[in-house]
DOKOL-855263 format. One line per 4 residues: their letters; for each residue y negated, x negated, z of N, C-alpha, C. Coordinates in steps of 0.02 Angstrom, whole numbers. Atoms other than C-alpha are relative to their C-alpha. Layout:
a = Y,X,Z,Y,X,Z,Y,X,Z  ...
This chain:
msti = 76,-46,-13,-5,3,8,-60,-45,0  66,33,16,-175,-60,-45,-58,27,6  82,-30,-8,-366,-38,-19,-19,4,-79  38,-2,68,-443,3,-196,-69,1,15
yiis = 79,-3,-19,-633,-43,-200,-21,19,-80  28,-26,51,-728,45,-331,-82,-20,15  54,32,1,-896,-52,-368,-43,29,-57  34,-29,48,-1005,58,-461,-65,48,15
dfgk = 54,-39,-17,-1175,160,-472,-5,42,-65  5,-83,43,-1113,289,-606,72,-5,-2  -58,-1,32,-959,370,-662,26,50,46  -37,-53,-63,-842,512,-572,72,-4,-8
lvkn = -56,19,-10,-694,510,-504,59,56,5  -28,-65,27,-572,641,-563,73,-3,2  -72,-13,3,-383,696,-560,23,14,-69  -31,-23,83,-277,676,-724,81,-17,27
gnvl = -61,8,-10,-98,726,-679,-1,-20,70  -15,18,-65,-39,639,-528,-28,-72,4  27,63,-20,-159,483,-536,-80,29,-3  91,-6,-3,-366,460,-506,-26,-44,-59
qlkk = 48,43,50,-468,403,-642,-84,-2,8  72,19,-6,-648,336,-626,-32,-3,-82  22,-4,62,-730,394,-787,-79,12,-16  72,-13,2,-895,377,-864,4,39,-82
endv = 4,-46,37,-922,514,-995,77,4,-31  -77,-3,14,-739,493,-1093,18,-71,-1  -38,38,-13,-708,328,-1053,16,-24,77  -44,27,-59,-577,260,-911,-14,-46,10
lkti = 20,62,-25,-655,131,-817,60,-16,49  -38,20,-49,-523,121,-684,56,73,6  -67,-63,-4,-339,221,-654,19,-31,79  -40,20,-74,-278,227,-461,51,54,-5
fpfk = -63,-33,-1,-106,276,-422,3,5,74  17,-20,-87,-115,369,-246,69,-33,52  -53,0,-23,57,333,-213,13,-83,24  30,78,-23,7,150,-194,-62,-24,38
teqi = 72,7,-4,-165,165,-127,24,30,88  6,-38,-65,-191,167,70,-71,34,18  63,-21,2,-382,187,51,-43,-24,-44  18,18,63,-509,181,-67,-90,-15,54
vvig = 50,18,-28,-680,98,-29,-52,6,-46  53,-12,51,-838,151,-132,-52,-40,9  56,24,-14,-973,29,-162,-67,22,-43  31,-29,45,-1113,115,-241,-18,91,-8
kidl = 22,-82,9,-1140,300,-317,52,24,-46  -46,-41,35,-1007,397,-389,10,74,15  -22,-83,-14,-958,578,-403,79,12,8  -74,-4,1,-793,655,-358,16,69,-11
tgsa = -14,-72,-4,-728,812,-412,48,27,55  -50,-28,-56,-638,941,-296,72,-18,-13  -67,-6,1,-468,927,-372,29,-89,9  -17,89,-17,-485,718,-340,10,7,71
lrll = -11,-27,-72,-516,778,-165,51,13,28  -60,-30,-34,-370,876,-153,59,-37,-9  -74,42,11,-244,740,-228,-31,-50,61  -2,47,-55,-315,614,-87,8,37,54
mhyn = -20,-47,-67,-298,747,48,92,-9,-7  -66,7,18,-113,759,-17,33,-65,30  -27,62,-14,-77,587,3,-39,-42,56  21,9,-65,-182,568,167,-33,-70,-17
inii = 46,55,-6,-294,428,87,-82,1,16  74,-9,-20,-444,397,162,-59,-29,-51  52,17,43,-615,367,69,-51,-23,46  46,29,-30,-756,247,134,-53,-10,-33
flgs = 76,10,48,-939,260,54,-38,-48,31  41,63,-32,-1028,85,88,-71,19,-54  61,18,55,-1210,60,5,9,-65,-18  -1,54,20,-1255,-78,-100,-8,-61,47
ngrf = 7,78,-49,-1304,-190,55,63,10,53  -65,-1,-50,-1128,-146,131,-16,44,55  -5,-50,-72,-1193,-12,266,37,56,-21  -27,-50,-9,-1094,120,315,-37,63,-35
ngri = 40,-65,-1,-1148,287,232,53,50,15  -39,-68,-9,-991,406,261,74,-17,-9  -80,6,14,-816,438,259,50,77,1  -43,-53,12,-688,564,208,66,-10,28
nfre = -42,17,-28,-536,558,342,49,61,-9  -67,-59,11,-374,652,290,54,-27,47  -53,20,-52,-274,556,430,-24,-3,63  14,-7,-65,-340,616,582,76,16,33
gkni = -59,9,-49,-214,582,718,18,55,45  -15,-62,-41,-124,728,803,41,-12,62  -34,43,-75,-43,619,960,-48,24,51  47,-18,-50,-147,730,1088,20,-38,65
flrk = -20,36,-59,-38,650,1225,-8,-72,18  29,70,3,-75,475,1177,-80,-8,-1  78,6,-20,-262,515,1167,-34,22,55  18,-17,-69,-261,597,1340,-3,-59,42
kqfm = 4,61,-42,-200,429,1411,-45,-33,-11  47,54,7,-324,338,1334,-67,17,30  63,-34,-42,-473,457,1407,22,-20,63  1,-1,-69,-393,447,1564,2,-75,26
lldd = 7,74,-16,-382,246,1565,-81,-7,1  84,15,-3,-574,262,1542,-19,-5,71  15,-12,-61,-586,296,1722,46,-54,53  -42,60,-42,-461,141,1772,-53,-49,-19
ekfa = 49,39,16,-599,19,1794,34,-75,-3  -38,62,5,-460,-122,1821,39,-3,-72  -25,-5,56,-374,-67,1672,-49,-22,-65  58,8,61,-539,-82,1560,-11,-73,-1
lnis = 18,65,-18,-584,-249,1646,49,-42,-32  -58,60,39,-414,-335,1598,1,8,-67  2,5,67,-416,-279,1438,-60,-41,-45  66,43,36,-601,-349,1405,14,-55,3
kyiv = 9,65,-23,-552,-507,1480,55,-26,-62  -26,17,39,-410,-519,1364,-33,-12,-75  32,10,66,-518,-479,1203,-61,-57,2  53,42,-11,-655,-591,1265,26,-79,-1
kakl = -26,75,3,-559,-749,1298,34,-6,-72  -15,13,55,-472,-721,1142,-48,-10,-65  61,19,42,-641,-723,1037,-37,-62,3  27,67,-5,-721,-868,1130,59,-43,-31
hnqy = -44,51,20,-553,-964,1112,7,-14,-81  -1,17,63,-544,-952,924,-70,-19,-24  70,60,26,-738,-1003,909,1,-52,30  1,58,-25,-712,-1131,1010,40,-39,-45
nfmq = -48,6,59,-571,-1174,897,-25,-32,-66  47,22,56,-680,-1183,758,-47,-37,5  40,49,2,-805,-1257,823,32,-74,1  -36,64,2,-689,-1404,857,11,-29,-60
rikr = -18,7,66,-635,-1390,670,-65,-20,-39  86,14,31,-828,-1409,612,-10,-57,15  33,70,-33,-857,-1560,729,50,-51,-43  -29,53,30,-705,-1654,646,-24,-17,-66
ktdy = -11,13,81,-744,-1623,477,-82,-7,-31  61,13,33,-927,-1647,462,-40,-63,48  34,74,-15,-1053,-1782,508,-64,25,73  40,-28,-47,-1147,-1676,643,32,7,65
fnmi = -42,-5,-50,-1036,-1730,786,-60,28,74  33,-1,-63,-1189,-1751,898,-47,65,20  27,-65,-2,-1283,-1584,851,50,53,26  -36,-64,-17,-1111,-1477,895,25,-30,74
kkpl = -24,22,-73,-1065,-1584,1057,-27,60,64  37,-54,-46,-1186,-1469,1163,22,66,-11  -45,-73,19,-1139,-1300,1095,64,5,17  -72,-2,-23,-963,-1355,1119,17,13,74
ekmq = -5,-1,-80,-986,-1400,1318,-21,56,23  37,-78,-24,-1095,-1236,1351,50,60,-16  -49,-57,0,-950,-1138,1272,56,-7,38  -69,9,-47,-819,-1214,1373,-14,12,66
simq = 24,-15,-47,-928,-1191,1511,1,82,9  -14,-81,8,-934,-996,1470,65,23,-3  -82,-27,-8,-742,-988,1441,30,-12,75  -27,17,-69,-715,-1051,1616,-14,63,55
lvnd = 16,-59,-46,-805,-897,1687,25,68,-10  -33,-75,9,-704,-748,1607,28,21,48  -37,-17,-70,-578,-751,1727,-22,41,63  42,-21,-66,-701,-722,1861,-39,67,-9
aent = 43,-32,16,-791,-588,1775,19,69,52  -11,-63,-59,-801,-428,1908,-19,61,-38  1,-62,32,-842,-308,1778,-26,-11,-74  5,9,58,-865,-271,1597,-71,-24,-37
nqlr = 58,8,40,-1046,-291,1574,-15,-75,27  -10,63,-19,-1034,-466,1650,36,-42,-76  -25,38,49,-913,-505,1513,-37,-1,-73  51,7,53,-1027,-431,1372,-62,-64,1
gyeg = 53,48,2,-1154,-550,1435,37,-67,-23  -39,56,18,-1023,-693,1426,8,-5,-79  -4,-5,70,-972,-637,1246,-69,-20,-58  45,6,46,-1136,-630,1181,-44,-73,8
igak = 12,70,-12,-1193,-799,1261,39,-47,-28  -44,24,39,-1043,-860,1183,-11,-10,-65  6,2,61,-1083,-821,1016,-75,-32,-23  50,47,11,-1262,-900,1028,21,-70,1
hyfd = -8,55,27,-1182,-1058,1045,52,-10,-46  -33,-7,66,-1054,-1025,918,-33,-15,-54  38,11,64,-1171,-995,785,-62,-64,-1  47,64,-2,-1277,-1151,846,28,-57,-45
afky = -52,52,43,-1126,-1243,779,32,23,-64  -24,-16,74,-1063,-1145,639,-39,-15,-47  45,13,62,-1218,-1165,532,10,-75,-32  -25,60,36,-1157,-1349,515,65,-6,-38
aimp = -55,9,33,-1011,-1295,438,-9,12,-90  15,-21,70,-1098,-1235,271,-25,-69,-28  10,63,34,-1100,-1388,151,-62,10,-55  46,-10,51,-1222,-1325,0,-71,-3,21
ewav = 79,14,-16,-1402,-1373,13,-33,72,-16  48,-55,19,-1447,-1198,-64,42,70,53  -28,-51,-69,-1347,-1094,74,-37,-15,61  41,9,-64,-1454,-1051,208,27,38,57
fncr = -24,-35,-64,-1397,-1013,384,-40,-32,67  26,25,-59,-1511,-1035,525,12,34,65  -23,-19,-46,-1455,-897,647,47,54,-16  -35,-62,17,-1353,-733,648,-53,66,-6
srmp = 56,-53,22,-1474,-593,573,47,62,-36  -41,-56,51,-1420,-415,496,-61,51,1  39,-47,9,-1510,-266,447,-63,-12,-5  -41,30,71,-1568,-353,341,11,-62,11
pkdn = 5,82,-22,-1485,-510,334,-42,-26,-47  53,42,9,-1611,-647,315,17,-53,-56  -46,56,33,-1498,-779,200,55,18,-33  -62,-11,28,-1354,-790,106,54,-8,23
vnav = -64,-7,-44,-1232,-830,228,8,76,48  -6,-69,-34,-1281,-689,332,17,50,-41  -26,-75,48,-1256,-571,182,69,4,-2  -62,-2,5,-1083,-631,174,30,13,48
lgfl = -34,-18,-62,-1042,-628,355,1,90,13  7,-55,-22,-1101,-456,378,34,42,-52  -51,-34,56,-1019,-394,206,72,3,30  -62,2,-25,-860,-450,271,26,30,67
ytll = -25,-36,-88,-861,-386,458,-2,78,-24  -11,-50,34,-895,-222,371,67,26,-35  -67,-3,34,-735,-245,261,57,6,55  -55,23,-65,-637,-309,422,6,75,50
lykv = 0,-52,-42,-688,-158,527,32,43,-31  -45,-65,30,-620,-29,402,80,-2,-13  -58,7,3,-461,-117,384,44,16,64  -11,-20,-59,-450,-125,575,20,67,32
dsav = -6,-77,-13,-491,53,594,49,38,-28  -54,-32,40,-361,99,467,69,-11,51  -57,15,-26,-222,14,564,-4,60,74  11,-34,-71,-300,101,744,27,75,-24
eisg = -22,-69,-6,-270,274,666,62,12,-45  -66,-3,8,-113,250,586,45,-18,51  -49,13,-75,-38,212,761,-23,55,38  8,-60,-40,-108,370,825,-54,-7,45
ldny = 32,15,-53,-234,294,940,-78,42,-24  73,-13,25,-421,369,951,-29,-53,-8  42,73,24,-534,236,871,-57,16,40  70,6,-42,-676,300,968,-9,-23,93
vgyf = -6,9,-67,-609,261,1144,10,-47,11  -12,60,-18,-637,94,1182,-8,-21,73  8,12,-81,-645,-4,1349,-41,-59,0  59,59,9,-754,-174,1295,-59,20,-12
hald = 53,-26,25,-862,-95,1189,-24,70,24  23,-54,-28,-971,38,1270,11,72,-38  0,-74,41,-944,226,1220,-58,17,-14  62,-19,14,-1080,279,1114,19,61,-72
ygrs = -12,-44,53,-1103,424,995,10,-8,-74  -30,19,75,-1002,403,827,20,-82,6  -29,60,-9,-948,219,879,61,-3,18  -84,1,16,-769,177,826,-4,-63,63
sltl = 3,60,-58,-773,73,1006,69,-29,5  -61,32,-11,-581,35,1001,14,-36,-49  -9,53,64,-590,-39,815,-42,-70,15  33,61,-13,-717,-139,875,5,-47,60
dlme = -53,35,-45,-615,-196,1021,44,-59,-38  -45,33,21,-477,-237,926,-7,-47,-61  29,45,59,-574,-309,781,-27,-81,12  28,56,-25,-647,-460,887,59,-61,-13
eyrt = -55,53,18,-487,-572,875,8,-19,-60  -11,29,68,-495,-579,694,-68,-13,-29  65,28,45,-699,-617,661,20,-64,-18  -2,79,24,-664,-799,662,43,-23,-29
pivd = -69,25,49,-488,-831,592,-13,20,-72  1,-26,50,-527,-714,467,-63,-1,-54  58,-8,38,-710,-684,398,-38,-66,18  55,57,4,-807,-842,479,37,-56,-39
tltv = -36,64,30,-672,-967,405,-12,13,-78  -7,-32,71,-666,-858,236,-86,-22,-26  66,1,22,-866,-867,234,-15,-83,-22  16,63,8,-871,-1053,249,52,-52,-52
slfn = -45,8,63,-733,-1082,107,-41,35,-62  6,-34,69,-809,-961,-5,-82,-34,-24  53,44,3,-980,-1082,10,21,-67,-24  0,82,11,-897,-1252,16,42,-15,-58
lgil = -39,10,51,-777,-1230,-116,-32,36,-66  39,-17,65,-903,-1159,-240,6,46,-28  3,-68,37,-847,-995,-264,-35,51,-2  51,-24,21,-994,-919,-236,-49,-42,-4
qkdd = 64,31,9,-1158,-978,-300,-59,31,3  59,-19,-5,-1341,-973,-299,-15,77,-29  15,-55,54,-1352,-834,-434,43,71,29  -28,-55,-27,-1230,-719,-330,-30,33,60
fqev = 52,-41,-49,-1365,-667,-215,-70,23,-18  59,-25,17,-1518,-566,-248,-56,0,78  58,-35,-32,-1681,-540,-149,-20,73,1  44,-83,9,-1733,-357,-102,-33,24,53
nfnp = 34,-28,-67,-1849,-255,-4,49,60,48  -33,-38,-33,-1771,-150,124,-50,45,32  50,-57,-37,-1867,8,174,39,73,30  -43,-59,-28,-1817,160,284,-2,67,-50
dndd = 1,-63,40,-1872,288,135,50,-25,-56  -38,18,53,-1756,199,19,81,0,19  -62,-34,-32,-1575,285,25,32,-76,-23  -37,47,39,-1509,134,-82,10,-60,50
lpmp = 1,64,-32,-1563,-5,31,-34,26,80  39,-28,-66,-1594,80,214,-5,-44,58  15,33,-69,-1662,18,374,1,49,42  -2,-56,-63,-1644,94,535,-87,4,19
veki = 85,-13,5,-1820,172,565,-4,8,87  9,6,-62,-1796,159,763,17,-74,18  -24,79,-41,-1778,-4,868,80,7,21  -75,-6,-18,-1597,-52,897,6,-46,59
enkd = -7,38,-70,-1546,-109,1076,60,-25,-2  -51,52,17,-1432,-249,1111,47,30,58  -42,-34,-56,-1315,-127,1214,50,-43,28  -77,30,-12,-1160,-241,1206,-7,-65,-8
apdf = 18,76,7,-1229,-412,1177,39,-3,-62  -42,-13,60,-1170,-389,996,14,-69,-33  2,54,10,-1115,-514,894,-40,-42,-43  38,38,28,-1252,-587,815,-66,-5,40
qncq = 49,30,-38,-1393,-695,886,-59,2,-49  69,-11,33,-1573,-631,833,-30,-55,-6  53,49,-1,-1682,-743,759,-59,20,28  80,-18,-25,-1854,-777,818,-41,34,-36
nndl = 57,-54,31,-1974,-632,772,42,43,-52  -55,-29,33,-1822,-553,701,-42,83,-12  18,-56,4,-1875,-381,628,44,57,41  -38,-51,-30,-1738,-295,728,-39,7,67
dnvi = 37,7,-66,-1863,-314,874,-34,42,-16  61,-47,15,-1985,-189,796,17,57,-26  -9,-66,43,-1996,-11,719,-12,-20,-64  6,28,63,-1981,-32,533,-26,61,-25
tndv = 29,-44,30,-2112,52,449,-19,-25,-67  3,32,66,-2137,-69,294,51,-36,-30  -50,34,50,-2027,-149,153,5,-75,54  -7,76,-24,-1943,-295,238,49,-36,-56
kgil = -22,38,42,-1861,-432,132,68,-21,24  -59,16,-4,-1678,-472,133,40,-35,-43  -35,22,38,-1545,-544,43,87,35,2  -70,-23,18,-1377,-471,-30,31,-36,-48
ltke = -30,38,63,-1241,-514,-142,-2,51,-59  1,-46,64,-1244,-443,-320,61,26,6  -52,-27,21,-1117,-353,-387,48,-43,-27  -49,52,1,-1025,-500,-455,12,-21,53
gikk = -20,22,-50,-1038,-586,-300,45,44,47  -60,-51,-34,-958,-427,-205,62,-3,-16  -74,3,42,-810,-432,-332,23,-58,30  -32,58,-16,-797,-619,-288,33,-1,55
vigq = -11,6,-67,-795,-602,-93,54,53,8  -63,-40,-10,-677,-443,-102,57,-17,-32  -73,34,28,-550,-530,-210,25,-56,43  -24,71,-50,-555,-689,-79,19,44,62
fekk = -19,-36,-49,-548,-558,60,74,28,-14  -57,-38,17,-399,-468,12,52,-64,-5  -47,45,-5,-313,-628,-32,9,-40,71  -19,33,-65,-332,-695,140,35,43,43
ldts = -49,-38,-43,-260,-551,219,74,12,-32  -76,13,0,-100,-576,121,25,-72,9  -33,70,-35,-84,-755,211,36,5,44  -39,-19,-38,48,-764,317,-15,-76,51
iyfn = 21,39,-58,17,-847,481,46,3,67  -59,-15,-54,138,-884,630,-44,21,59  19,-39,-61,118,-761,769,35,-20,63  -45,27,-49,170,-834,927,33,52,33
nlgk = -39,-51,-18,194,-668,998,65,38,-25  -61,-22,35,331,-611,874,37,-64,-7  -39,67,1,390,-805,860,10,7,-80  -15,2,92,380,-772,655,-56,3,-36
nity = 63,-9,50,260,-776,505,-17,71,-17  17,-56,12,163,-630,477,-53,-4,-35  65,-4,43,19,-571,354,-56,28,44  50,-30,-37,-140,-526,422,-16,85,-13
kelf = -19,-90,8,-110,-341,351,37,14,61  -33,-27,-51,21,-335,446,1,6,71  21,9,-77,-42,-402,606,-42,35,22  42,-57,-18,-186,-268,604,51,61,41
leqa = -34,-69,-27,-44,-137,629,46,-14,49  -40,24,-55,69,-237,737,-55,0,68  43,4,-60,-73,-257,866,-35,49,21  21,-74,-40,-137,-82,866,79,26,35
qqfk = -77,-33,-22,57,-34,897,14,-24,70  0,13,-66,40,-153,1036,-28,10,62  48,-27,-42,-108,-85,1104,35,64,25  -19,-73,-7,-31,86,1086,57,1,57
rvvn = -54,12,-40,115,11,1199,-31,0,69  37,1,-54,-10,-36,1328,-23,52,26  23,-48,-26,-89,122,1337,55,51,20  -55,-31,3,90,198,1348,24,-22,73
gees = -9,34,-59,123,84,1496,73,-34,-14  -62,40,19,269,10,1396,-11,-69,3  16,68,-19,194,-171,1413,-57,10,60  48,-6,-63,86,-219,1556,-74,-34,-18
eykp = 51,29,10,-45,-322,1460,-17,-30,-77  34,6,74,-127,-344,1280,9,-78,-5  -9,78,18,-93,-512,1201,-23,-2,-80  44,-14,58,-247,-534,1060,45,-66,-46
lmvr = -12,50,36,-212,-662,921,-50,-60,12  49,57,-26,-277,-836,979,29,-54,-38  -19,57,39,-271,-973,842,-3,-60,31  14,62,-17,-250,-1141,851,-46,-48,-15
């Protein structure tokens, strides 16, 4: 089963027999076989017919709509979980502070561990040893505090501080002179590296989200990320362990191996009144010490009323990134918890199932992916 990407600002998705076709007038641009498809991601603007939607519903294929900036626009979900007993347990565990704290510690330890190990790799492979040494030492100090955290708010603070130290070192991993990365920024991404990171994190989010739904878990009931209206907190929880080994390492490879070039990016004006390149019109609060470190004078700190310049991937750049992302997910890694090789795609479902067993009381602890 695969994810199908439709990158287009024109065309109509129609049903033709037992297949779906993306058509522009009488021309068939793409044919989709539902029995081979897990989900569809639409980047851009297309139309869908009612018969196409009914075929998607028949095969339980979710469809996700992203803007050309990678921003989530909406989703049609035909795979809503029916395991009310599992969901009831999830909600009951929200009141168990010890459970939430323990789960959060596993999540944060794994994320910081994976970031620290990648920082070590950067130190070994670049000439910036002295520049990376201090962030490494600071990261090590933060990692030692996790076990003694008394609540999830403390852990969110440690995770946020760790992210700052990590990205202080991460910037030295990018080799091409034209590739710019000063610090983590989004909405809008201020440089080409942030454009790739943000887009890949979005793709990763919906891969993990799909595994959570297939497992019957309620993706809104998380324990590390605070509950918020419309937020898939559990998906964000389970996504943390994959950020560095999948997205961050892939981003570095895309630039350093020359897969992405300067002309794969474009400067655009973000505006709250532009549906294609939307900006939030209200201030965004840093509730959970999120995965990015705001640049100085970042526009996130202000109400957006005027055009703001940002960097996005071009259509060709998006195609390159998606192709390499799917290739990365088919990569096999040795997973200690299972004692065997497994692809990242398989790992998403395996970890969601493991979390399900923890919720059901079949296992006592959650064991995230911790890379060497």
